[in-house]
C-alpha positions in Angstrom: 66.8 -57.1 -20.1 63.2 -58.4 -20.2 61.2 -59.3 -17.1 61.5 -63.0 -18.0 65.2 -62.8 -18.4 65.5 -61.1 -15.0 63.4 -63.8 -13.3 65.4 -66.6 -15.1 68.8 -65.1 -14.1 67.7 -64.8 -10.5 67.3 -68.6 -10.2 70.4 -70.5 -9.0 71.7 -73.3 -11.2 71.7 -76.8 -9.7 74.7 -79.1 -9.6 73.4 -82.0 -11.7 71.7 -82.3 -15.1 68.7 -84.0 -13.6 68.5 -81.5 -10.8 68.9 -78.7 -13.2 66.1 -79.9 -15.4 63.8 -80.2 -12.4 64.8 -76.8 -11.2 64.1 -75.2 -14.5 60.7 -77.0 -14.6 59.8 -75.6 -11.2 61.0 -72.1 -12.2 58.8 -72.2 -15.3 55.7 -72.9 -13.2 56.6 -70.0 -10.9 57.3 -67.7 -13.8 54.1 -68.7 -15.5 52.1 -67.9 -12.4 54.0 -64.6 -12.0 53.1 -63.7 -15.6 49.4 -64.2 -15.0 49.6 -62.2 -11.8 51.3 -59.3 -13.5 48.9 -59.4 -16.5 45.9 -59.3 -14.0 43.7 -60.9 -16.7 43.3 -64.2 -18.5 45.7 -65.1 -21.3 46.0 -67.6 -24.1 48.6 -70.3 -23.7 50.5 -69.2 -26.7 50.7 -65.6 -25.3 51.9 -67.0 -22.0 54.6 -69.0 -23.8 55.9 -65.9 -25.5 55.7 -63.9 -22.3 57.8 -66.3 -20.3 60.1 -67.3 -23.2 59.3 -71.1 -23.0 58.5 -73.5 -25.8 54.7 -73.7 -26.5 54.7 -77.5 -26.0 56.3 -77.1 -22.5 53.9 -74.3 -21.6 50.9 -76.3 -22.7 52.1 -79.2 -20.6 52.5 -77.0 -17.5 49.1 -75.3 -18.1 47.3 -78.7 -18.5 48.8 -79.9 -15.3 47.8 -76.8 -13.4 44.3 -77.1 -14.9 44.0 -80.6 -13.6 45.0 -79.4 -10.2 42.4 -76.5 -10.3 45.3 -74.0 -9.9 44.2 -72.6 -13.3 40.9 -72.7 -15.0 39.7 -71.9 -18.6 38.0 -68.6 -19.2 35.6 -68.2 -22.1 35.8 -70.1 -25.4 39.0 -68.7 -26.9 41.6 -70.7 -24.9 42.2 -68.2 -22.2 43.3 -69.4 -18.7 43.5 -67.7 -15.3 43.8 -68.6 -11.7 41.5 -71.4 -10.5 39.6 -72.3 -7.3 42.6 -73.9 -5.7 44.3 -70.5 -5.6 41.4 -69.2 -3.6 41.8 -72.2 -1.2 45.5 -71.4 -0.8 44.7 -67.8 0.0 42.0 -68.8 2.4 44.4 -71.2 4.2 47.0 -68.5 4.5 44.6 -65.9 6.0 43.2 -68.4 8.5 46.6 -69.9 9.5 47.9 -66.4 10.1 46.0 -65.6 13.3 46.9 -61.9 13.1 45.6 -61.3 9.6 41.9 -61.0 10.7 43.0 -58.2 13.1 44.7 -56.4 10.2 41.6 -56.7 8.0 39.4 -55.5 10.8 41.7 -52.5 11.2 41.6 -51.6 7.5 37.8 -51.8 7.6 37.5 -49.6 10.7 39.9 -47.0 9.6 38.2 -46.6 6.2 34.8 -46.4 7.8 35.9 -43.9 10.5 37.8 -41.6 8.2 36.4 -42.0 4.7 40.0 -42.2 3.4 41.8 -44.8 1.4 43.7 -47.2 3.7 46.3 -49.7 2.5 48.3 -52.6 3.8 51.7 -52.5 2.1 54.9 -54.6 1.9 57.8 -55.4 -0.3 58.0 -58.1 -2.9 61.5 -58.6 -4.0 62.9 -55.1 -4.7 59.4 -53.6 -5.4 56.6 -52.2 -3.3 53.2 -53.8 -3.4 49.7 -53.1 -1.9 48.5 -56.3 -0.2 45.1 -55.1 0.6 43.1 -51.8 0.4 39.9 -50.1 1.3 39.1 -47.2 -1.1 38.0 -43.8 0.0 34.3 -43.0 -0.2 34.6 -39.3 -0.7 33.9 -37.2 -3.8 37.6 -37.3 -4.7 37.9 -41.1 -4.9 41.3 -42.5 -4.6 41.7 -46.2 -5.3 44.7 -48.6 -5.5 45.4 -51.7 -7.4 46.2 -54.6 -5.1 49.2 -56.7 -6.2 50.7 -54.3 -8.7 54.4 -53.9 -8.1 55.8 -50.4 -8.3 59.3 -48.9 -7.6 60.1 -48.5 -3.9 61.3 -44.8 -4.2 57.8 -43.8 -5.4 56.3 -44.7 -2.0 56.2 -43.5 1.6 56.1 -47.1 2.8 59.3 -47.9 0.9 61.2 -45.4 3.0 60.1 -47.3 6.2 60.5 -50.8 4.8 64.2 -50.0 3.9 65.0 -48.3 7.1 66.9 -51.4 8.4 69.4 -51.1 5.5 72.5 -49.0 5.4 73.1 -46.6 2.5 75.3 -49.0 0.5 72.7 -51.8 0.8 70.0 -49.5 -0.4 72.1 -48.3 -3.4 72.7 -52.0 -4.4 69.0 -53.0 -3.8 67.2 -50.3 -5.8 67.5 -50.5 -9.6 68.7 -47.1 -11.0 65.7 -46.8 -13.3 63.4 -47.0 -10.3 64.3 -43.4 -9.3 62.4 -42.1 -12.4 58.9 -41.1 -11.3 55.8 -41.7 -13.4 55.8 -38.1 -14.7 59.3 -38.4 -15.9 61.0 -36.5 -13.0 64.1 -38.2 -11.4 64.2 -38.5 -7.7 67.8 -37.9 -6.6 69.2 -41.0 -4.9 70.7 -38.9 -2.0 67.3 -37.3 -1.4 65.8 -40.8 -1.1 68.5 -41.9 1.3 67.9 -38.9 3.5 64.2 -39.7 3.5 64.9 -43.2 4.6 67.1 -41.9 7.5 64.3 -39.5 8.5 61.7 -42.3 8.4 64.0 -44.4 10.6 64.3 -41.5 13.1 60.6 -40.6 13.1 59.1 -44.0 13.0 56.8 -43.0 10.2 57.0 -41.6 6.7 55.2 -39.1 4.5 55.5 -38.5 0.7 53.7 -36.1 -1.6 53.2 -36.0 -5.4 55.5 -38.9 -6.2 53.6 -41.9 -7.7 50.7 -39.5 -8.3 50.9 -35.7 -8.3 47.5 -35.5 -6.6 48.1 -37.6 -3.5 49.8 -37.3 -0.1 50.8 -40.6 1.5 51.2 -41.4 5.2 52.8 -44.7 6.4 53.3 -46.3 9.8 55.1 -49.6 10.5 53.6 -52.9 11.7 56.2 -54.9 13.5 56.3 -58.7 13.5 57.1 -61.1 16.3 60.8 -60.4 16.1 60.4 -56.7 16.0 61.1 -56.5 12.3 59.2 -54.2 10.0 57.6 -56.2 7.2 54.3 -54.5 6.7 53.0 -50.9 6.8 49.6 -49.3 7.3 49.0 -46.4 5.1 46.7 -43.5 4.2 46.5 -42.2 0.7 45.1 -38.7 0.8 44.2 -35.9 -1.6 47.3 -33.6 -2.0 45.3 -30.6 -0.7 44.3 -32.3 2.5 44.7 -29.6 5.2 47.7 -29.9 7.5 45.6 -30.2 10.6 43.7 -33.1 9.1 47.0 -34.9 8.0 48.3 -34.6 11.6 45.1 -36.0 13.0 45.2 -38.9 10.5 48.9 -39.6 11.1 48.3 -39.9 14.9 45.4 -42.3 14.3 47.4 -44.3 11.8 50.4 -44.7 14.1 48.2 -45.7 17.0 46.4 -48.4 15.0 49.6 -49.7 13.4 51.2 -50.0 16.8 48.2 -51.9 18.1 48.9 -54.5 15.3 52.5 -55.0 16.3 53.3 -58.6 17.1 56.4 -58.0 19.3 56.4 -60.4 22.2 53.4 -62.4 21.0 
């Protein structure tokens, strides 16, 4: 099944023909924007139409309307389009409406400056893990991360925390079987992943080594929202050969800073 087919099938059908047409139109706008987000680069309208499985005429109509609204803009002279200035304004509005987001950004900046390590803000998007923001390490072994790229949850330390509210049957149903295959071709046993979730739940933090990348060791601590739910994590991504004493020191700092960002009772 293609990515487009998966997105299309996840959308509920509406009861009436008119409502169905409207829903499909809305879905195509969302799928178009998702395609650009996943591409992470400008695309021609014809390529977008093929990617999302929509008629070219419909895709041109949607793109032209989004261009008029400044949600997309043309790039270069070859008919490429990408996100426009209105998208920046939407992001600005979100970050300023969310009173706690500046605190999180300040924490990322301070942790990166104090430790020289790569620091991430992470979450789930659907049944995938995503880095929402990142400050890259400044050391000689530079570790960087791509913000917004969706990766399988079992590859990540954060994923073990972010699924810790689920029972084992729910996790089995939530994670696609192919997501247990690591980038180097190894398969992570499902039972091992479930045990790691249980351990993260018990400890209140998570560590993983050489999963998404054989050269990195990841530490993750939870950030709780106003209801006490875990929707975000604060993470360090370290070189795999980081001494144990250094990892213990960084884990304590990470947990302290993540706890200070918790919104319980606010």
